[in-house]
ROMIMAR-674337 format. One record per residue (C-alpha): z, x, y; residue in three letters. Coordinates in pm, 1 decimal, always signed. Example, Ala and Ser with C-alpha at 12.3 -4.5 7.8 and 13.67 -1.06 7.14 Angstrom:
BEGIN
<node><w>+780.0</w><u>+1230.0</u><v>-450.0</v><nupa>ala</nupa></node>
<node><w>+714.0</w><u>+1367.0</u><v>-106.0</v><nupa>ser</nupa></node>
! end
This chain:
BEGIN
<node><w>+4211.5</w><u>+4637.2</u><v>-7789.8</v><nupa>met</nupa></node>
<node><w>+4093.7</w><u>+4348.4</u><v>-7569.4</v><nupa>glu</nupa></node>
<node><w>+4176.2</w><u>+4095.1</u><v>-7846.0</v><nupa>ala</nupa></node>
<node><w>+4522.7</w><u>+4218.4</u><v>-7868.5</v><nupa>met</nupa></node>
<node><w>+4569.4</w><u>+4207.3</u><v>-7506.8</v><nupa>arg</nupa></node>
<node><w>+4416.3</w><u>+3841.9</u><v>-7472.9</v><nupa>ser</nupa></node>
<node><w>+4632.9</w><u>+3718.6</u><v>-7782.6</v><nupa>gly</nupa></node>
<node><w>+4953.5</w><u>+3858.3</u><v>-7635.7</v><nupa>leu</nupa></node>
<node><w>+4864.5</w><u>+3692.5</u><v>-7288.9</v><nupa>asn</nupa></node>
<node><w>+4826.9</w><u>+3349.6</u><v>-7466.2</v><nupa>lys</nupa></node>
<node><w>+5151.7</w><u>+3381.0</u><v>-7652.7</v><nupa>val</nupa></node>
<node><w>+5331.6</w><u>+3496.0</u><v>-7359.1</v><nupa>leu</nupa></node>
<node><w>+5192.3</w><u>+3244.4</u><v>-7136.1</v><nupa>asn</nupa></node>
<node><w>+5289.2</w><u>+2970.3</u><v>-7387.7</v><nupa>ala</nupa></node>
<node><w>+5650.1</w><u>+3092.2</u><v>-7415.6</v><nupa>leu</nupa></node>
<node><w>+5695.7</w><u>+3128.5</u><v>-7054.3</v><nupa>thr</nupa></node>
<node><w>+5568.0</w><u>+2754.4</u><v>-7023.0</v><nupa>gly</nupa></node>
<node><w>+5812.0</w><u>+2639.7</u><v>-7270.6</v><nupa>ile</nupa></node>
<node><w>+6090.2</w><u>+2804.6</u><v>-7121.5</v><nupa>cys</nupa></node>
<node><w>+6002.8</w><u>+2672.3</u><v>-6786.9</v><nupa>phe</nupa></node>
<node><w>+5944.3</w><u>+2314.3</u><v>-6913.2</v><nupa>leu</nupa></node>
<node><w>+6267.1</w><u>+2336.1</u><v>-7117.6</v><nupa>ala</nupa></node>
<node><w>+6453.1</w><u>+2426.5</u><v>-6781.6</v><nupa>met</nupa></node>
<node><w>+6308.8</w><u>+2134.9</u><v>-6605.9</v><nupa>val</nupa></node>
<node><w>+6371.7</w><u>+1880.7</u><v>-6881.0</v><nupa>val</nupa></node>
<node><w>+6747.4</w><u>+2005.2</u><v>-6948.3</v><nupa>phe</nupa></node>
<node><w>+6811.5</w><u>+2007.6</u><v>-6560.1</v><nupa>thr</nupa></node>
<node><w>+6688.7</w><u>+1672.0</u><v>-6503.6</v><nupa>phe</nupa></node>
<node><w>+6889.0</w><u>+1549.4</u><v>-6806.0</v><nupa>ser</nupa></node>
<node><w>+7189.1</w><u>+1696.3</u><v>-6652.9</v><nupa>gln</nupa></node>
<node><w>+7122.5</w><u>+1528.4</u><v>-6328.9</v><nupa>val</nupa></node>
<node><w>+7055.3</w><u>+1196.1</u><v>-6508.9</v><nupa>val</nupa></node>
<node><w>+7376.5</w><u>+1233.7</u><v>-6719.9</v><nupa>met</nupa></node>
<node><w>+7608.0</w><u>+1316.6</u><v>-6426.5</v><nupa>arg</nupa></node>
<node><w>+7488.0</w><u>+1072.6</u><v>-6172.4</v><nupa>tyr</nupa></node>
<node><w>+7379.3</w><u>+785.4</u><v>-6361.1</v><nupa>ile</nupa></node>
<node><w>+7599.7</w><u>+779.6</u><v>-6661.7</v><nupa>phe</nupa></node>
<node><w>+7868.0</w><u>+972.3</u><v>-6537.1</v><nupa>asn</nupa></node>
<node><w>+7898.3</w><u>+1177.8</u><v>-6829.9</v><nupa>ser</nupa></node>
<node><w>+7747.2</w><u>+1554.2</u><v>-6773.2</v><nupa>pro</nupa></node>
<node><w>+7634.2</w><u>+1763.3</u><v>-7020.1</v><nupa>leu</nupa></node>
<node><w>+7859.9</w><u>+2068.2</u><v>-7066.3</v><nupa>thr</nupa></node>
<node><w>+7617.6</w><u>+2284.5</u><v>-7204.7</v><nupa>trp</nupa></node>
<node><w>+7287.3</w><u>+2257.2</u><v>-7013.0</v><nupa>ser</nupa></node>
<node><w>+7392.7</w><u>+2502.2</u><v>-6723.5</v><nupa>asp</nupa></node>
<node><w>+7439.5</w><u>+2772.7</u><v>-6943.4</v><nupa>glu</nupa></node>
<node><w>+7123.2</w><u>+2679.7</u><v>-7149.7</v><nupa>leu</nupa></node>
<node><w>+6910.0</w><u>+2671.9</u><v>-6830.3</v><nupa>val</nupa></node>
<node><w>+7068.6</w><u>+3022.8</u><v>-6694.9</v><nupa>ser</nupa></node>
<node><w>+6954.1</w><u>+3180.1</u><v>-7043.4</v><nupa>tyr</nupa></node>
<node><w>+6620.5</w><u>+3030.7</u><v>-7034.1</v><nupa>leu</nupa></node>
<node><w>+6573.8</w><u>+3160.1</u><v>-6671.8</v><nupa>phe</nupa></node>
<node><w>+6655.2</w><u>+3481.2</u><v>-6782.7</v><nupa>ala</nupa></node>
<node><w>+6373.1</w><u>+3462.7</u><v>-7075.9</v><nupa>trp</nupa></node>
<node><w>+6125.5</w><u>+3311.2</u><v>-6838.5</v><nupa>ala</nupa></node>
<node><w>+6175.5</w><u>+3585.5</u><v>-6618.8</v><nupa>ser</nupa></node>
<node><w>+6149.5</w><u>+3860.6</u><v>-6865.2</v><nupa>leu</nupa></node>
<node><w>+5864.4</w><u>+3712.9</u><v>-7020.3</v><nupa>leu</nupa></node>
<node><w>+5690.1</w><u>+3653.5</u><v>-6677.9</v><nupa>gly</nupa></node>
<node><w>+5759.4</w><u>+4019.4</u><v>-6610.8</v><nupa>ala</nupa></node>
<node><w>+5577.6</w><u>+4118.0</u><v>-6928.9</v><nupa>cys</nupa></node>
<node><w>+5272.4</w><u>+3909.5</u><v>-6804.7</v><nupa>leu</nupa></node>
<node><w>+5270.8</w><u>+4086.7</u><v>-6483.9</v><nupa>val</nupa></node>
<node><w>+5282.1</w><u>+4433.5</u><v>-6651.5</v><nupa>thr</nupa></node>
<node><w>+4991.9</w><u>+4351.5</u><v>-6856.4</v><nupa>gly</nupa></node>
<node><w>+4792.1</w><u>+4232.5</u><v>-6547.7</v><nupa>glu</nupa></node>
<node><w>+4912.4</w><u>+4554.8</u><v>-6361.6</v><nupa>arg</nupa></node>
<node><w>+5050.8</w><u>+4337.1</u><v>-6105.2</v><nupa>gly</nupa></node>
<node><w>+5384.0</w><u>+4468.4</u><v>-6018.2</v><nupa>his</nupa></node>
<node><w>+5436.9</w><u>+4575.2</u><v>-5641.7</v><nupa>met</nupa></node>
<node><w>+5293.6</w><u>+4912.1</u><v>-5571.9</v><nupa>ser</nupa></node>
<node><w>+5227.2</w><u>+5152.3</u><v>-5275.2</v><nupa>ile</nupa></node>
<node><w>+4869.0</w><u>+5251.2</u><v>-5316.3</v><nupa>pro</nupa></node>
<node><w>+4867.8</w><u>+5496.4</u><v>-5040.9</v><nupa>leu</nupa></node>
<node><w>+4920.1</w><u>+5806.5</u><v>-5241.0</v><nupa>leu</nupa></node>
<node><w>+4639.5</w><u>+5677.8</u><v>-5519.0</v><nupa>gly</nupa></node>
<node><w>+4395.2</w><u>+5580.3</u><v>-5245.8</v><nupa>gln</nupa></node>
<node><w>+4449.0</w><u>+5923.4</u><v>-5071.0</v><nupa>ser</nupa></node>
<node><w>+4332.0</w><u>+6123.1</u><v>-5362.1</v><nupa>leu</nupa></node>
<node><w>+3974.4</w><u>+6208.7</u><v>-5350.2</v><nupa>ser</nupa></node>
<node><w>+3869.9</w><u>+6274.4</u><v>-5715.2</v><nupa>gly</nupa></node>
<node><w>+3845.1</w><u>+5975.5</u><v>-5987.3</v><nupa>glu</nupa></node>
<node><w>+3987.5</w><u>+6213.2</u><v>-6212.6</v><nupa>gly</nupa></node>
<node><w>+4285.8</w><u>+6270.1</u><v>-5994.6</v><nupa>gln</nupa></node>
<node><w>+4329.5</w><u>+5889.8</u><v>-5953.7</v><nupa>lys</nupa></node>
<node><w>+4297.1</w><u>+5835.1</u><v>-6328.3</v><nupa>lys</nupa></node>
<node><w>+4569.7</w><u>+6091.0</u><v>-6384.2</v><nupa>ala</nupa></node>
<node><w>+4817.4</w><u>+5943.6</u><v>-6143.5</v><nupa>leu</nupa></node>
<node><w>+4748.7</w><u>+5601.5</u><v>-6277.6</v><nupa>gly</nupa></node>
<node><w>+4818.1</w><u>+5722.7</u><v>-6650.4</v><nupa>ile</nupa></node>
<node><w>+5128.4</w><u>+5891.6</u><v>-6496.6</v><nupa>phe</nupa></node>
<node><w>+5261.3</w><u>+5554.0</u><v>-6370.9</v><nupa>gly</nupa></node>
<node><w>+5197.0</w><u>+5364.7</u><v>-6680.8</v><nupa>glu</nupa></node>
<node><w>+5371.3</w><u>+5664.7</u><v>-6872.5</v><nupa>leu</nupa></node>
<node><w>+5665.8</w><u>+5590.6</u><v>-6638.9</v><nupa>val</nupa></node>
<node><w>+5663.6</w><u>+5218.5</u><v>-6717.8</v><nupa>ala</nupa></node>
<node><w>+5643.3</w><u>+5309.3</u><v>-7062.9</v><nupa>phe</nupa></node>
<node><w>+5956.8</w><u>+5531.1</u><v>-7059.7</v><nupa>val</nupa></node>
<node><w>+6146.4</w><u>+5289.5</u><v>-6864.9</v><nupa>phe</nupa></node>
<node><w>+6051.3</w><u>+5002.5</u><v>-7099.0</v><nupa>ser</nupa></node>
<node><w>+6156.9</w><u>+5212.7</u><v>-7397.2</v><nupa>thr</nupa></node>
<node><w>+6491.5</w><u>+5359.9</u><v>-7276.7</v><nupa>val</nupa></node>
<node><w>+6614.9</w><u>+5084.0</u><v>-7063.3</v><nupa>ile</nupa></node>
<node><w>+6473.1</w><u>+4763.3</u><v>-7213.0</v><nupa>leu</nupa></node>
<node><w>+6455.2</w><u>+4865.5</u><v>-7571.4</v><nupa>val</nupa></node>
<node><w>+6731.9</w><u>+5095.6</u><v>-7618.8</v><nupa>tyr</nupa></node>
<node><w>+6965.9</w><u>+4946.7</u><v>-7365.7</v><nupa>gly</nupa></node>
<node><w>+6866.6</w><u>+4615.4</u><v>-7498.3</v><nupa>gly</nupa></node>
<node><w>+6946.8</w><u>+4708.2</u><v>-7836.2</v><nupa>val</nupa></node>
<node><w>+7282.1</w><u>+4837.5</u><v>-7730.1</v><nupa>gln</nupa></node>
<node><w>+7364.7</w><u>+4511.8</u><v>-7525.8</v><nupa>val</nupa></node>
<node><w>+7238.9</w><u>+4306.1</u><v>-7823.8</v><nupa>tyr</nupa></node>
<node><w>+7484.2</w><u>+4499.5</u><v>-8040.6</v><nupa>ser</nupa></node>
<node><w>+7794.3</w><u>+4461.4</u><v>-7825.9</v><nupa>leu</nupa></node>
<node><w>+7727.6</w><u>+4085.4</u><v>-7775.3</v><nupa>ser</nupa></node>
<node><w>+7704.7</w><u>+3994.3</u><v>-8147.1</v><nupa>met</nupa></node>
<node><w>+8093.8</w><u>+3932.8</u><v>-8159.1</v><nupa>gly</nupa></node>
<node><w>+8079.1</w><u>+3731.3</u><v>-7836.9</v><nupa>gln</nupa></node>
<node><w>+8035.7</w><u>+3348.0</u><v>-7816.3</v><nupa>met</nupa></node>
<node><w>+7895.6</w><u>+3174.3</u><v>-7546.7</v><nupa>thr</nupa></node>
<node><w>+8123.0</w><u>+2932.5</u><v>-7341.1</v><nupa>ser</nupa></node>
<node><w>+7957.7</w><u>+2614.8</u><v>-7372.5</v><nupa>ser</nupa></node>
<node><w>+7688.6</w><u>+2641.1</u><v>-7641.2</v><nupa>leu</nupa></node>
<node><w>+7906.7</w><u>+2799.8</u><v>-7903.1</v><nupa>gly</nupa></node>
<node><w>+7650.3</w><u>+3060.5</u><v>-8020.9</v><nupa>val</nupa></node>
<node><w>+7662.4</w><u>+3418.4</u><v>-8001.9</v><nupa>thr</nupa></node>
<node><w>+7538.7</w><u>+3587.5</u><v>-7671.2</v><nupa>ala</nupa></node>
<node><w>+7323.6</w><u>+3811.7</u><v>-7896.4</v><nupa>ala</nupa></node>
<node><w>+7105.7</w><u>+3512.3</u><v>-7953.8</v><nupa>thr</nupa></node>
<node><w>+7013.1</w><u>+3540.9</u><v>-7588.3</v><nupa>phe</nupa></node>
<node><w>+7012.7</w><u>+3914.0</u><v>-7523.7</v><nupa>tyr</nupa></node>
<node><w>+6761.7</w><u>+3974.9</u><v>-7790.7</v><nupa>val</nupa></node>
<node><w>+6491.7</w><u>+3907.0</u><v>-7527.2</v><nupa>met</nupa></node>
<node><w>+6595.6</w><u>+4249.7</u><v>-7379.7</v><nupa>leu</nupa></node>
<node><w>+6421.7</w><u>+4477.8</u><v>-7655.8</v><nupa>pro</nupa></node>
<node><w>+6155.1</w><u>+4211.7</u><v>-7724.0</v><nupa>val</nupa></node>
<node><w>+6040.3</w><u>+4243.7</u><v>-7359.5</v><nupa>ala</nupa></node>
<node><w>+6078.8</w><u>+4616.8</u><v>-7358.2</v><nupa>gly</nupa></node>
<node><w>+5856.4</w><u>+4635.2</u><v>-7668.9</v><nupa>ile</nupa></node>
<node><w>+5604.9</w><u>+4415.0</u><v>-7488.0</v><nupa>val</nupa></node>
<node><w>+5614.7</w><u>+4621.3</u><v>-7189.0</v><nupa>asn</nupa></node>
<node><w>+5561.1</w><u>+4939.0</u><v>-7364.6</v><nupa>ala</nupa></node>
<node><w>+5257.2</w><u>+4787.2</u><v>-7565.7</v><nupa>leu</nupa></node>
<node><w>+5136.3</w><u>+4665.2</u><v>-7237.4</v><nupa>tyr</nupa></node>
<node><w>+5179.4</w><u>+5025.2</u><v>-7087.5</v><nupa>ala</nupa></node>
<node><w>+4994.7</w><u>+5173.9</u><v>-7388.5</v><nupa>val</nupa></node>
<node><w>+4703.4</w><u>+4915.4</u><v>-7348.9</v><nupa>leu</nupa></node>
<node><w>+4662.7</w><u>+4983.9</u><v>-6973.9</v><nupa>asn</nupa></node>
<node><w>+4660.2</w><u>+5372.1</u><v>-7036.4</v><nupa>ile</nupa></node>
<node><w>+4389.9</w><u>+5321.3</u><v>-7296.6</v><nupa>his</nupa></node>
<node><w>+4174.5</w><u>+5091.7</u><v>-7041.0</v><nupa>asp</nupa></node>
<node><w>+4226.8</w><u>+5331.2</u><v>-6777.9</v><nupa>ile</nupa></node>
<node><w>+4090.4</w><u>+5631.6</u><v>-6999.7</v><nupa>val</nupa></node>
<node><w>+3798.3</w><u>+5418.6</u><v>-7114.1</v><nupa>lys</nupa></node>
<node><w>+3738.1</w><u>+5323.6</u><v>-6752.3</v><nupa>glu</nupa></node>
<node><w>+3779.9</w><u>+4932.9</u><v>-6836.0</v><nupa>arg</nupa></node>
<node><w>+4030.4</w><u>+4916.3</u><v>-6539.6</v><nupa>ile</nupa></node>
<node><w>+4066.5</w><u>+5117.1</u><v>-6218.8</v><nupa>gln</nupa></node>
<node><w>+4336.5</w><u>+5359.3</u><v>-6193.4</v><nupa>ala</nupa></node>
<node><w>+4404.2</w><u>+5236.5</u><v>-5838.7</v><nupa>phe</nupa></node>
<node><w>+4228.9</w><u>+4917.8</u><v>-5701.3</v><nupa>pro</nupa></node>
<node><w>+4101.0</w><u>+4965.5</u><v>-5364.8</v><nupa>glu</nupa></node>
<node><w>+4256.0</w><u>+4663.9</u><v>-5201.4</v><nupa>asp</nupa></node>
! end
């Protein structure tokens, strides 16, 4: 399980970095083309917007894997027994799993299907090309939730960190 988490982290870090680097390159190119050559790129703004969405979704997957999302630990820290904390931590991961599968995977597939016939305005490709990241991110988030539940049960990670 740890090898899977490590490999997934490496892939997500690389993809997020590539998205960020591409955003910087395309934005810089747009500025150069517009102000130096007086010939703006018509497609770069749209591509950078989609890359930003992809980087955000991929980054959210990484944060899910690290269990770094914002939380209010008051309830978890007020519980006295480790079993209760573990159960609440598992419940939180189950909620994340359900959200990922219902909203991101199921909803993402619906959005992807609806956008198959729509073309992007500047790039001239189907919008589905960019919306495919919604179900992909949902699958990755759900996988991380399962890995987190496994690690909580095996006591490799704390259900509720004390800080």
